[in-house]
Backbone bond lengths (Angstrom), bond angles and torsions (degrees), N, CA, C in turn:
res aa  C-N    CA-C-N  psi(-1)  N-CA   C-N-CA  omega(-1)  CA-C   N-CA-C  phi
1 M - - - 1.476 - - 1.522 108.32 -
2 N 1.363 116.90 129.01 1.464 117.17 -176.25 1.518 112.14 -78.35
3 T 1.318 114.50 169.43 1.480 120.24 -174.20 1.518 113.03 -61.01
4 L 1.347 115.95 -44.68 1.450 119.38 -179.72 1.521 111.85 -58.57
5 L 1.324 117.41 -46.00 1.457 120.76 -176.92 1.545 109.67 -64.60
6 R 1.353 117.67 -42.23 1.494 119.73 176.96 1.515 111.68 -59.68
7 Y 1.360 114.75 -39.30 1.477 119.77 -179.22 1.523 110.46 -65.10
8 I 1.325 115.75 -42.70 1.480 119.95 -176.90 1.550 108.80 -68.93
9 I 1.347 117.44 -42.95 1.452 119.66 -179.11 1.537 110.68 -61.95
10 F 1.324 116.52 -39.75 1.451 119.64 178.21 1.517 112.15 -61.22
11 L 1.331 116.22 -42.95 1.479 119.41 -178.33 1.538 110.60 -70.94
12 V 1.332 116.13 -37.46 1.477 119.62 -179.58 1.506 110.10 -63.90
13 I 1.364 116.45 -44.29 1.472 118.83 179.44 1.538 109.83 -62.18
14 G 1.317 116.02 -41.04 1.467 119.91 -179.73 1.519 114.02 -64.55
15 S 1.345 115.23 -28.89 1.460 117.90 -175.28 1.517 112.63 -103.37
16 S 1.364 118.07 1.63 1.465 119.59 -174.73 1.523 112.93 -64.51
17 G 1.359 116.44 -33.57 1.452 118.24 178.25 1.508 112.14 -64.66
18 L 1.333 115.45 -39.86 1.469 119.75 179.09 1.507 110.66 -64.93
19 T 1.318 118.46 -41.38 1.426 122.90 178.63 1.521 111.90 -60.32
20 A 1.331 114.69 -41.66 1.461 120.53 -179.35 1.535 110.24 -63.90
21 C 1.308 117.07 -39.19 1.468 122.75 -179.54 1.504 110.98 -62.42
22 N 1.336 117.60 -25.27 1.479 120.29 -173.50 1.525 111.20 -98.20
23 N 1.350 118.89 11.34 1.461 119.84 -176.81 1.504 111.89 -64.76
24 N 1.329 119.08 -24.94 1.460 121.98 -177.23 1.509 112.04 -98.43
25 S 1.321 118.00 18.47 1.458 120.45 -177.50 1.495 114.03 -76.73
26 G 1.320 118.96 -9.95 1.447 120.77 -176.50 1.512 114.77 85.55
27 K 1.331 116.38 -3.68 1.462 120.43 -179.61 1.521 109.35 -85.37
28 P 1.378 118.73 157.08 1.434 119.38 177.91 1.520 111.38 -59.80
29 P 1.328 118.62 147.16 1.475 120.76 -178.42 1.525 109.69 -62.05
30 V 1.343 115.60 150.70 1.442 121.87 176.93 1.524 109.19 -70.40
31 T 1.331 117.16 129.21 1.451 120.77 -175.72 1.508 112.12 -120.96
32 D 1.305 120.32 -1.75 1.473 122.49 -178.55 1.518 110.37 -123.82
33 T 1.310 114.13 151.56 1.465 121.54 175.39 1.545 107.21 -122.24
34 G 1.326 114.81 -171.16 1.461 118.53 179.51 1.488 115.30 -66.45
35 T 1.380 117.62 -17.69 1.446 120.20 -176.56 1.541 111.82 -132.01
36 S 1.327 118.36 10.90 1.457 119.72 179.46 1.544 108.99 -150.13
37 G 1.317 113.47 160.99 1.458 120.27 179.01 1.516 111.76 114.86
38 D 1.309 113.47 -166.60 1.471 120.51 -176.14 1.532 109.55 -141.24
39 I 1.348 116.63 117.94 1.459 119.32 -179.79 1.550 109.98 -136.75
40 K 1.328 113.00 159.91 1.452 121.03 173.50 1.530 109.36 -101.85
41 I 1.291 116.32 139.45 1.467 122.29 169.94 1.505 109.25 -130.81
42 V 1.329 117.90 163.88 1.458 121.58 177.31 1.504 107.50 -124.95
43 V 1.360 114.56 142.18 1.460 122.76 -174.74 1.508 109.48 -132.29
44 D 1.298 118.85 133.56 1.448 120.69 171.41 1.503 109.90 -54.05
45 E 1.312 117.39 129.47 1.476 121.35 -171.62 1.547 111.80 -65.59
46 S 1.316 118.72 -15.34 1.461 120.76 174.69 1.514 112.39 -61.39
47 F 1.354 116.62 -20.15 1.463 120.71 -173.62 1.545 112.77 -113.76
48 E 1.329 115.25 17.82 1.446 118.10 -178.03 1.527 114.20 -56.47
49 P 1.319 120.17 -45.51 1.513 118.09 -178.14 1.514 113.09 -58.97
50 I 1.346 115.87 -40.41 1.495 118.64 -175.03 1.528 110.23 -79.69
51 L 1.312 118.92 -43.28 1.464 117.96 -179.07 1.507 112.99 -70.90
52 D 1.312 118.65 -25.27 1.472 120.07 169.57 1.545 109.87 -55.20
53 S 1.338 115.58 -41.65 1.459 120.56 -179.77 1.516 111.17 -66.16
54 H 1.338 117.12 -40.25 1.454 120.22 178.17 1.511 111.58 -62.72
55 V 1.336 116.57 -46.63 1.458 121.39 -178.20 1.548 109.69 -62.46
56 Y 1.317 115.98 -45.49 1.460 120.23 -179.19 1.544 111.62 -61.61
57 T 1.319 116.83 -44.00 1.457 120.57 -178.53 1.537 111.03 -68.40
58 F 1.326 116.80 -39.82 1.478 120.53 -179.43 1.547 109.29 -64.76
59 E 1.329 115.57 -43.54 1.484 117.48 -177.59 1.523 111.67 -71.40
60 K 1.356 118.22 -29.34 1.446 120.09 173.63 1.515 111.19 -69.58
61 T 1.312 116.74 -33.11 1.477 119.99 -178.31 1.532 109.61 -77.74
62 Y 1.324 117.87 -38.47 1.446 122.32 -177.33 1.510 107.46 -120.38
63 K 1.332 116.32 95.03 1.472 121.50 -167.66 1.546 114.13 -70.90
64 Y 1.315 115.64 -12.96 1.473 119.13 178.45 1.520 111.49 -98.70
65 A 1.313 117.31 11.59 1.441 122.38 -179.67 1.530 111.02 -107.84
66 T 1.317 116.68 135.81 1.477 121.35 173.93 1.519 108.78 -127.70
67 I 1.338 116.71 118.87 1.432 122.62 176.84 1.527 107.47 -107.73
68 R 1.319 116.36 113.22 1.487 120.74 179.00 1.542 107.47 -97.91
69 A 1.322 113.36 99.48 1.479 120.33 -176.58 1.540 109.69 -90.84
70 S 1.316 114.06 129.90 1.463 120.78 174.49 1.502 108.20 -109.64
71 Y 1.350 118.82 127.41 1.449 123.98 -176.58 1.540 109.67 -101.68
72 K 1.324 115.31 116.96 1.452 120.71 -172.83 1.552 110.18 -138.06
73 P 1.328 117.14 163.76 1.477 120.24 169.43 1.527 110.44 -57.43
74 E 1.330 115.45 153.00 1.458 120.19 -175.58 1.544 113.16 -52.66
75 G 1.350 117.01 -45.44 1.432 119.91 -175.89 1.539 111.97 -62.42
76 E 1.330 116.84 -38.77 1.455 120.20 178.84 1.533 109.85 -71.35
77 A 1.296 118.36 -36.06 1.453 121.63 178.07 1.529 111.48 -61.15
78 I 1.301 116.04 -47.58 1.470 119.89 177.68 1.533 111.01 -61.26
79 R 1.321 115.78 -42.72 1.454 120.51 179.53 1.534 112.16 -60.13
80 D 1.337 117.11 -41.67 1.429 121.64 176.65 1.548 111.66 -59.42
81 L 1.326 114.98 -41.31 1.457 120.15 -179.39 1.549 110.22 -66.24
82 L 1.336 117.68 -44.80 1.446 122.96 -179.04 1.502 110.39 -65.93
83 N 1.346 118.49 -34.20 1.475 121.60 -176.54 1.517 111.72 -85.19
84 D 1.343 118.61 2.88 1.449 122.82 -179.92 1.535 112.40 66.53
85 S 1.362 116.32 26.04 1.464 119.34 176.05 1.537 109.53 -78.17
86 V 1.327 115.88 -24.82 1.479 122.69 178.49 1.526 108.59 -138.15
87 R 1.333 116.21 160.06 1.455 119.98 176.31 1.504 111.78 -94.30
88 L 1.324 117.10 -16.71 1.454 120.67 -169.13 1.490 109.47 -141.42
89 A 1.396 116.31 133.20 1.454 121.24 174.37 1.513 108.51 -128.31
90 I 1.331 115.10 143.30 1.488 121.94 177.49 1.514 106.18 -119.95
91 V 1.354 114.58 110.21 1.485 120.73 -171.93 1.555 108.71 -142.10
92 P 1.321 117.02 159.33 1.491 120.82 -176.84 1.518 112.56 -92.16
93 R 1.313 118.12 40.72 1.456 122.25 173.29 1.521 109.71 -162.34
94 E 1.326 114.63 161.39 1.452 119.20 171.39 1.515 110.66 -85.94
95 L 1.335 116.03 173.21 1.437 120.30 178.47 1.520 112.04 -73.38
96 T 1.346 115.83 145.43 1.464 120.16 175.43 1.514 110.02 -77.54
97 D 1.320 116.06 171.04 1.478 119.74 177.35 1.517 111.33 -60.02
98 E 1.366 117.00 -40.66 1.459 120.89 -179.63 1.492 111.12 -65.39
99 E 1.313 117.86 -39.64 1.464 121.89 178.81 1.521 110.59 -67.04
100 N 1.311 118.20 -40.31 1.465 121.36 176.92 1.507 111.24 -64.76
101 K 1.339 119.03 -32.23 1.447 122.05 176.47 1.524 111.60 -63.90
102 V 1.322 116.92 -36.09 1.489 120.30 177.90 1.516 109.32 -60.52
103 F 1.336 117.58 -44.34 1.455 119.64 -179.79 1.527 111.33 -70.40
104 K 1.339 116.23 -37.78 1.459 119.22 178.81 1.524 112.13 -62.44
105 N 1.342 117.81 -35.65 1.439 122.75 178.79 1.524 113.48 -65.40
106 I 1.356 114.92 -26.64 1.483 119.24 -179.78 1.510 110.32 -106.02
107 K 1.350 114.40 12.94 1.479 122.10 175.16 1.532 112.24 57.69
108 I 1.309 115.86 45.41 1.449 123.14 173.19 1.518 108.65 -119.96
109 T 1.330 117.04 132.76 1.474 120.37 174.76 1.533 107.35 -107.08
110 P 1.337 117.35 103.17 1.432 118.43 -179.71 1.541 112.58 -66.65
111 R 1.346 114.94 144.08 1.456 120.10 177.98 1.522 108.20 -96.68
112 V 1.315 116.93 124.45 1.462 123.48 -177.33 1.525 108.41 -115.33
113 T 1.323 115.44 122.90 1.460 122.30 -176.33 1.520 110.05 -125.55
114 K 1.310 119.10 123.92 1.453 121.52 174.48 1.499 107.57 -77.06
115 I 1.367 116.31 130.73 1.437 119.95 -176.41 1.513 113.38 -120.37
116 A 1.313 120.57 -17.86 1.474 119.72 -177.67 1.540 108.49 -167.16
117 I 1.354 113.34 164.51 1.467 122.11 170.38 1.536 107.22 -112.55
118 D 1.319 113.44 129.09 1.461 123.39 -173.58 1.499 108.79 -120.32
119 G 1.315 117.79 171.55 1.456 121.84 174.64 1.514 109.52 -135.44
120 V 1.338 115.30 157.09 1.474 122.56 172.54 1.550 106.20 -98.92
121 A 1.290 116.38 121.76 1.465 120.48 -177.10 1.519 110.81 -101.01
122 L 1.337 115.09 146.93 1.446 123.20 176.57 1.535 107.07 -112.41
123 I 1.324 116.90 133.58 1.460 120.75 -177.79 1.514 110.08 -126.58
124 V 1.317 117.71 148.50 1.438 123.41 177.13 1.537 110.27 -135.95
125 H 1.331 116.79 169.82 1.434 122.97 178.55 1.532 109.33 -66.31
126 P 1.349 119.10 148.94 1.432 121.45 179.52 1.551 114.27 -60.26
127 N 1.345 117.40 -23.69 1.444 120.08 178.78 1.520 114.67 -86.21
128 N 1.309 115.90 -0.98 1.479 120.49 179.44 1.531 108.99 -84.72
129 P 1.329 119.31 115.78 1.467 121.73 -177.69 1.518 114.17 -76.52
130 D 1.336 115.85 -12.02 1.471 119.61 -175.29 1.496 112.34 -90.96
131 T 1.334 116.47 76.85 1.459 120.81 -179.25 1.537 113.21 -103.63
132 L 1.355 115.42 9.63 1.465 120.91 172.16 1.521 106.62 -115.32
133 L 1.330 116.75 111.34 1.456 120.32 179.56 1.523 108.97 -130.94
134 A 1.333 115.72 138.04 1.475 122.89 -179.01 1.531 108.78 -101.77
135 I 1.337 114.12 160.93 1.452 120.43 -177.56 1.535 112.63 -54.08
136 P 1.384 120.20 -45.17 1.468 119.43 178.07 1.539 111.88 -58.49
137 Q 1.315 117.49 -38.44 1.484 119.75 178.82 1.506 110.86 -67.95
138 L 1.332 117.01 -38.35 1.475 120.15 178.43 1.518 110.83 -65.82
139 Q 1.344 116.98 -37.79 1.465 119.41 175.97 1.503 110.88 -60.69
140 D 1.303 116.58 -42.48 1.485 120.98 178.67 1.509 111.97 -65.87
141 I 1.348 117.70 -37.46 1.465 120.68 179.56 1.510 110.68 -70.37
142 F 1.344 117.06 -47.37 1.472 118.87 -171.92 1.528 113.00 -79.40
143 T 1.312 118.66 -17.07 1.456 120.97 172.14 1.515 114.00 -92.16
144 G 1.342 116.14 -8.45 1.460 119.85 178.18 1.517 115.09 91.49
145 K 1.339 116.84 1.31 1.458 118.89 178.20 1.536 110.17 -64.70
146 V 1.322 115.89 -39.46 1.474 121.68 174.20 1.506 107.37 -104.48
147 K 1.336 115.51 124.27 1.455 120.85 -175.50 1.512 113.56 -111.69
148 S 1.344 117.71 -15.32 1.454 120.86 -173.35 1.530 109.27 -132.25
149 W 1.318 115.34 148.25 1.447 120.54 175.98 1.515 111.99 -63.81
150 K 1.344 117.11 -24.41 1.474 119.83 179.15 1.566 110.11 -68.84
151 Q 1.324 116.99 -21.72 1.465 119.09 175.06 1.549 111.62 -75.98
152 I 1.310 115.42 -22.61 1.481 120.45 174.73 1.524 110.26 -84.40
153 N 1.324 115.41 -39.76 1.457 121.81 -176.47 1.547 108.42 -145.15
154 S 1.322 116.69 107.68 1.457 120.36 -174.58 1.514 112.42 -61.97
155 K 1.321 117.44 -19.65 1.504 121.18 179.02 1.505 112.36 -89.07
156 S 1.312 118.74 -1.72 1.431 120.91 -177.11 1.546 111.10 -67.26
157 S 1.332 115.31 141.14 1.463 120.27 175.79 1.532 112.04 -89.11
158 L 1.340 116.48 -0.91 1.445 120.91 -177.97 1.514 110.57 -87.73
159 S 1.317 116.66 170.30 1.472 121.34 -176.48 1.502 111.94 -123.84
160 D 1.326 118.93 -128.96 1.462 122.51 -171.17 1.543 111.61 -66.70
161 I 1.339 114.22 133.56 1.475 121.97 -178.74 1.547 109.98 -74.28
162 T 1.326 117.13 137.96 1.436 123.79 167.83 1.520 110.57 -116.35
163 I 1.307 117.58 125.39 1.479 121.91 -178.50 1.523 108.94 -99.58
164 V 1.321 118.34 130.69 1.459 122.57 -176.15 1.503 109.35 -124.45
165 F 1.358 113.67 126.93 1.481 121.84 171.68 1.521 107.91 -111.87
166 D 1.337 116.19 167.23 1.440 120.15 178.75 1.541 110.41 -76.54
167 N 1.350 116.86 -35.71 1.473 121.26 -173.75 1.496 108.89 -158.82
168 N 1.337 117.30 143.98 1.455 118.79 -179.76 1.530 114.06 -63.16
169 N 1.357 116.91 -26.12 1.436 123.17 -179.80 1.496 113.98 -102.44
170 S 1.328 115.40 21.90 1.482 118.72 -170.16 1.521 112.02 -84.72
171 S 1.307 116.67 164.29 1.455 122.29 179.33 1.542 110.50 -70.88
172 T 1.311 117.60 -29.18 1.491 119.37 179.13 1.527 110.63 -70.07
173 A 1.333 115.70 -40.22 1.469 119.15 176.12 1.519 111.36 -64.55
174 R 1.352 116.35 -41.68 1.449 119.40 177.15 1.534 112.43 -63.70
175 Y 1.361 114.41 -37.34 1.474 119.91 179.40 1.516 110.23 -63.14
176 I 1.315 117.26 -45.65 1.484 121.07 179.08 1.527 110.17 -62.04
177 L 1.314 116.79 -43.96 1.472 120.90 179.55 1.569 110.71 -59.90
178 D 1.332 115.75 -44.46 1.469 120.32 -175.48 1.537 112.80 -78.29
179 S 1.307 116.12 -47.85 1.453 121.53 -167.88 1.558 115.06 -93.73
180 I 1.309 115.56 -28.82 1.489 119.93 -179.71 1.526 110.70 -103.92
181 N 1.310 116.42 -51.16 1.513 119.71 -177.02 1.495 111.65 -83.02
182 H 1.324 119.64 -13.68 1.478 122.65 -177.33 1.513 112.11 50.26
183 K 1.347 113.29 50.95 1.488 124.21 176.51 1.531 114.20 78.14
184 Q 1.291 120.14 -2.78 1.442 120.28 172.79 1.501 110.17 -69.60
185 P 1.356 120.08 148.03 1.463 120.45 -176.65 1.523 110.73 -66.22
186 L 1.320 115.23 154.77 1.454 121.50 174.68 1.516 111.27 -67.38
187 A 1.300 116.33 150.88 1.456 121.85 -179.63 1.547 109.99 -61.39
188 P 1.356 114.67 148.55 1.475 116.80 179.92 1.551 114.61 -65.70
189 N 1.318 117.78 -13.43 1.460 119.89 179.09 1.541 111.27 -90.60
190 A 1.337 116.62 21.74 1.465 121.02 176.46 1.536 109.02 -104.59
191 F 1.348 115.98 142.49 1.430 120.26 177.11 1.513 110.14 -148.49
192 A 1.337 116.13 168.99 1.486 121.68 -178.94 1.519 110.11 -105.41
193 A 1.322 114.99 134.96 1.474 119.28 179.86 1.528 112.14 -91.00
194 K 1.327 118.46 -4.04 1.467 125.27 174.55 1.537 114.54 83.19
195 S 1.316 118.17 -17.37 1.477 120.87 177.13 1.524 109.45 -160.98
196 H 1.316 115.08 159.44 1.473 119.48 -178.96 1.554 110.82 -65.61
197 K 1.296 116.85 -40.09 1.462 120.13 179.31 1.497 111.35 -64.64
198 A 1.342 116.52 -41.24 1.451 120.14 178.88 1.530 109.95 -65.80
199 L 1.338 116.10 -38.04 1.480 120.41 178.03 1.533 110.17 -60.24
200 I 1.346 116.20 -49.77 1.465 119.25 -179.28 1.502 112.59 -61.46
201 D 1.330 114.97 -41.91 1.487 118.80 178.85 1.510 111.13 -63.42
202 Y 1.348 116.52 -38.72 1.461 119.38 -179.67 1.524 111.20 -62.00
203 V 1.372 114.27 -48.39 1.475 118.33 179.58 1.540 110.96 -62.96
204 A 1.305 116.80 -37.10 1.466 121.55 -177.74 1.557 111.78 -66.84
205 N 1.341 115.06 -21.40 1.459 119.26 -177.50 1.550 114.88 -110.64
206 N 1.347 115.40 0.19 1.458 119.74 -176.48 1.507 109.65 -133.05
207 P 1.348 118.49 101.57 1.465 122.22 -176.52 1.514 115.53 -56.57
208 N 1.352 118.57 -25.59 1.474 120.46 -177.62 1.514 113.48 -84.47
209 A 1.333 118.21 -5.09 1.462 121.49 -170.94 1.524 112.25 -84.58
210 I 1.341 114.63 149.78 1.485 122.42 166.31 1.514 106.11 -128.10
211 G 1.314 117.15 128.43 1.446 122.39 -176.33 1.526 111.05 -109.71
212 V 1.348 114.84 152.59 1.472 121.24 -179.88 1.515 108.08 -124.88
213 L 1.332 117.88 122.76 1.463 120.46 -177.44 1.511 110.46 -151.73
214 G 1.331 115.76 164.69 1.451 121.28 177.48 1.531 110.38 -71.19
215 V 1.352 115.44 143.80 1.454 120.85 -177.11 1.510 113.21 -59.18
216 S 1.345 116.68 -32.46 1.459 119.21 -172.99 1.520 113.36 -59.50
217 W 1.320 118.41 -19.92 1.479 121.76 179.94 1.526 111.37 -73.89
218 I 1.311 118.55 -17.96 1.458 121.29 -175.51 1.546 112.52 -131.83
219 S 1.304 118.17 8.44 1.489 119.77 -170.25 1.512 114.98 -97.89
220 D 1.321 119.10 -17.20 1.472 122.34 -173.82 1.502 107.15 -92.88
221 F 1.357 116.67 102.91 1.465 120.55 -177.94 1.499 113.74 -75.31
222 D 1.332 118.52 -3.79 1.457 121.57 172.97 1.560 112.62 -97.74
223 D 1.295 114.82 -3.45 1.441 120.14 179.72 1.545 110.88 -94.23
224 P 1.348 118.31 116.60 1.452 119.69 -176.92 1.553 112.03 -62.27
225 N 1.334 117.35 -29.31 1.476 118.63 178.74 1.541 109.61 -66.42
226 A 1.360 116.55 -46.01 1.441 120.29 179.05 1.534 110.73 -60.49
227 M 1.317 115.78 -43.76 1.482 120.30 179.46 1.536 110.56 -64.16
228 G 1.337 115.71 -36.39 1.466 118.69 176.84 1.521 112.28 -65.18
229 F 1.325 116.75 -37.70 1.458 120.27 176.09 1.510 111.20 -64.60
230 L 1.337 116.31 -43.23 1.487 120.87 -176.49 1.542 109.70 -66.77
231 D 1.324 119.10 -25.47 1.452 120.58 176.86 1.525 112.94 -67.99
232 K 1.344 114.65 -19.60 1.462 119.64 -173.57 1.510 114.88 -96.38
233 I 1.320 117.49 -20.54 1.437 122.76 -171.48 1.517 112.55 -136.73
234 N 1.349 117.49 172.34 1.464 122.51 169.84 1.538 108.06 -114.00
235 V 1.324 115.73 145.58 1.467 121.78 179.90 1.542 105.14 -97.48
236 V 1.308 115.98 131.33 1.490 123.05 -178.22 1.534 109.38 -76.70
237 S 1.315 115.50 138.86 1.467 122.26 169.56 1.518 108.61 -91.16
238 V 1.325 118.24 133.04 1.444 123.57 -172.39 1.557 109.33 -114.48
239 G 1.336 114.25 135.78 1.454 120.80 176.95 1.503 110.99 -122.94
240 L 1.327 116.94 165.47 1.450 120.74 177.48 1.528 112.22 -79.63
241 K 1.352 115.56 -34.23 1.476 121.10 -178.37 1.522 110.10 -126.15
242 V 1.337 115.29 153.05 1.441 119.99 177.97 1.520 109.98 -74.20
243 N 1.317 116.33 110.26 1.461 120.02 -176.36 1.539 109.25 -156.05
244 P 1.353 118.26 64.58 1.435 121.42 -174.84 1.525 115.23 -60.82
245 S 1.315 117.09 -19.53 1.445 120.17 177.88 1.552 112.99 -73.11
246 K 1.361 115.44 -12.96 1.442 121.63 178.52 1.538 109.54 -122.33
247 P 1.351 115.79 76.22 1.474 118.55 -176.50 1.515 114.38 -62.29
248 D 1.365 115.86 -17.54 1.467 118.35 -179.77 1.533 113.50 -76.97
249 T 1.374 115.50 -1.14 1.475 118.47 173.47 1.500 111.26 -97.11
250 Y 1.310 117.80 6.10 1.479 123.48 174.36 1.528 108.40 -110.36
251 Y 1.304 114.68 145.29 1.468 119.93 -174.35 1.512 111.21 -132.82
252 Q 1.358 114.99 143.88 1.442 120.73 170.49 1.532 109.72 -93.58
253 P 1.332 116.56 164.45 1.477 118.60 -174.87 1.518 114.38 -79.76
254 F 1.325 116.03 49.97 1.447 120.58 174.68 1.506 110.03 -75.75
255 Q 1.339 116.13 157.18 1.463 122.17 -173.50 1.538 111.63 -57.56
256 A 1.338 118.87 -42.60 1.447 120.48 -179.25 1.533 111.39 -62.02
257 Y 1.319 116.79 -41.60 1.462 121.08 -178.50 1.538 112.20 -70.76
258 L 1.335 114.64 -32.45 1.475 117.59 172.62 1.511 110.07 -65.96
259 A 1.334 118.16 -42.53 1.450 122.26 -176.97 1.515 110.65 -67.45
260 Q 1.350 116.69 -41.27 1.477 119.14 -179.65 1.519 113.82 -77.38
261 G 1.308 116.53 -13.40 1.476 120.25 -179.28 1.551 113.78 83.32
262 T 1.348 115.89 10.50 1.483 117.22 -177.99 1.498 112.89 -83.82
263 Y 1.327 118.82 -22.39 1.476 120.41 172.56 1.520 106.94 -79.01
264 P 1.330 119.31 123.00 1.458 122.35 -169.92 1.518 115.11 -69.90
265 L 1.325 118.53 -30.86 1.467 121.30 -170.37 1.552 109.49 -96.40
266 R 1.327 113.44 70.68 1.471 120.13 -177.88 1.516 109.47 -106.67
267 R 1.306 116.18 155.59 1.476 123.11 174.88 1.512 109.14 -154.51
268 N 1.312 116.94 157.01 1.467 124.43 -179.42 1.517 109.90 -95.85
269 L 1.310 115.20 149.50 1.481 120.42 175.58 1.499 109.35 -112.68
270 Y 1.326 117.09 137.11 1.466 123.32 -174.88 1.514 112.36 -128.61
271 I 1.344 115.21 148.38 1.465 122.05 162.59 1.509 106.32 -97.82
272 I 1.351 117.05 129.34 1.461 121.32 174.94 1.525 106.97 -119.25
273 S 1.330 116.15 121.22 1.479 122.88 -176.30 1.495 110.80 -117.02
274 R 1.361 115.44 133.93 1.461 118.75 173.17 1.556 109.00 -108.67
275 E 1.302 117.08 12.75 1.465 121.92 179.88 1.472 110.92 -66.48
276 A 1.349 117.13 120.87 1.480 120.59 -174.20 1.513 113.18 -91.38
277 R 1.294 117.08 4.42 1.464 121.60 -179.27 1.542 108.09 -142.84
278 V 1.320 116.46 -179.01 1.438 120.30 177.16 1.524 109.02 -88.55
279 G 1.334 116.16 96.68 1.452 120.95 179.08 1.491 110.88 -123.57
280 L 1.336 116.00 -162.19 1.470 121.54 -176.29 1.511 110.85 -67.34
281 G 1.344 117.06 -30.37 1.437 118.88 175.23 1.493 114.25 -62.42
282 T 1.362 116.13 -41.40 1.432 121.23 176.58 1.528 111.07 -64.10
283 G 1.321 115.81 -41.63 1.473 118.55 178.92 1.497 112.63 -64.01
284 F 1.336 117.09 -42.48 1.491 119.97 -179.95 1.526 109.84 -66.72
285 A 1.339 116.74 -41.76 1.481 120.12 179.12 1.520 110.29 -59.79
286 A 1.340 116.49 -42.54 1.448 120.39 -179.51 1.533 110.24 -63.88
287 F 1.343 116.05 -40.41 1.471 120.19 178.10 1.507 111.61 -61.42
288 V 1.334 117.35 -47.02 1.467 121.58 -177.26 1.530 111.07 -64.86
289 A 1.335 116.87 -36.00 1.478 121.81 -175.87 1.495 113.36 -84.07
290 R 1.338 118.01 -8.45 1.485 120.36 -176.33 1.513 109.45 -109.17
291 D 1.302 114.83 -168.83 1.463 122.50 -164.48 1.519 114.69 -52.51
292 K 1.370 117.97 -55.14 1.475 118.57 -175.85 1.551 111.39 -63.62
293 G 1.303 116.17 -44.16 1.446 119.39 178.10 1.507 113.29 -64.80
294 Q 1.322 117.50 -37.14 1.424 121.30 179.87 1.533 111.48 -68.98
295 R 1.327 116.03 -32.66 1.476 121.22 177.90 1.527 111.94 -68.48
296 I 1.345 116.51 -29.07 1.443 119.88 176.83 1.532 108.13 -67.36
297 F 1.329 118.52 -43.12 1.468 120.33 174.45 1.541 111.32 -58.51
298 L 1.315 115.49 -44.07 1.465 120.04 -179.89 1.547 110.19 -59.23
299 K 1.299 116.36 -48.10 1.452 121.00 -178.21 1.538 111.10 -65.40
300 S 1.300 117.32 -29.41 1.471 121.28 -174.34 1.537 112.93 -88.48
301 G 1.306 117.65 -2.06 1.450 119.65 174.09 1.527 115.10 100.39
302 L 1.361 118.32 -1.68 1.453 119.87 174.70 1.543 108.27 -92.25
303 V 1.315 115.93 177.22 1.471 120.35 178.93 1.516 109.69 -104.68
304 P 1.334 118.58 118.27 1.443 119.99 179.59 1.567 110.22 -63.01
305 A 1.320 115.10 145.52 1.458 119.66 178.94 1.528 110.75 -72.65
306 N 1.333 116.46 -28.04 1.463 121.07 -179.97 1.504 109.90 -108.67
307 A 1.305 118.42 149.64 1.458 124.99 -160.86 1.523 114.15 -70.97
308 V 1.365 114.47 85.55 1.487 117.95 165.81 1.521 110.51 -121.26
309 L 1.361 114.97 2.72 1.462 121.05 -179.67 1.525 110.86 -94.71
310 R 1.309 116.91 132.77 1.436 121.72 176.60 1.530 109.93 -125.16
311 L 1.309 119.01 117.42 1.425 122.73 179.15 1.534 109.99 -95.65
312 V 1.333 116.19 130.25 1.432 121.52 178.77 1.511 110.65 -115.68
313 T 1.323 118.12 125.59 1.439 123.05 178.65 1.535 109.33 -98.59
314 V 1.310 115.70 123.12 1.461 120.14 179.87 1.532 108.52 -105.28
315 T 1.297 117.39 125.59 1.467 122.00 178.63 1.496 108.91 -118.86
316 E 1.321 115.47 147.00 1.445 121.90 -178.93 1.543 109.24 -83.88
């Protein structure tokens, strides 16, 4: 019997008396356990490629379990969790004070578990020579202070910058607003492409564009879709200071640089559960946060929150 199943059985036995006491509550009978049943969850769409793998592996391991994952922008995912449309949300931030108040008012204590470290990637057209960008330059671009590539590089043959996000309500747009713009509005030359694939295609066909997307769409080198995307675009290296004469101070969102903290545009990924008992949501959360689930993050190019990552430094 594997570790997850033993853990779930222990919790179910411990809570069986409480479940029995609630049989006369008028609520529908409980039909799912930690390893069986049918539930809906919501996932930030930035993580669709990776969480698809988690759902697939979990359902293959537990054949009586069905996880119906809906992939939505971050704002909609949180709203579904608050409205009790789903028991479980997977998003790249913790709850705000206002969101925690909603749960406090209904006497629910949500369980928040960090499951991985992710990055926000910047992509440009293959013909764009400016693939080294520092945080001060990004602030100028995303606030609209800099409107043309010629302001970044006077020798550039490109013209007015177009900023592309996947969705107006996405976690990547919120990340740029919070961490780069420091609450200043996004530049008027920013727009949403409505999907990650549309974003990548737009950047691949428009030399003046810079796109913002979650690393998981381009980080799995065993995924033919990710490799197909990388064939179309260039990934920007990001530095803390403007110093193009020292390209080794700029970093791409590779797994090692996310783990070491040298890639500046990092964020954490969390599972937030409102499940008040041991159900399928609890079982899936335990799977994602433990060894098998963590190894999926490792294989996909993100950094697992729990120690399955080993960094090796090679010196000459």
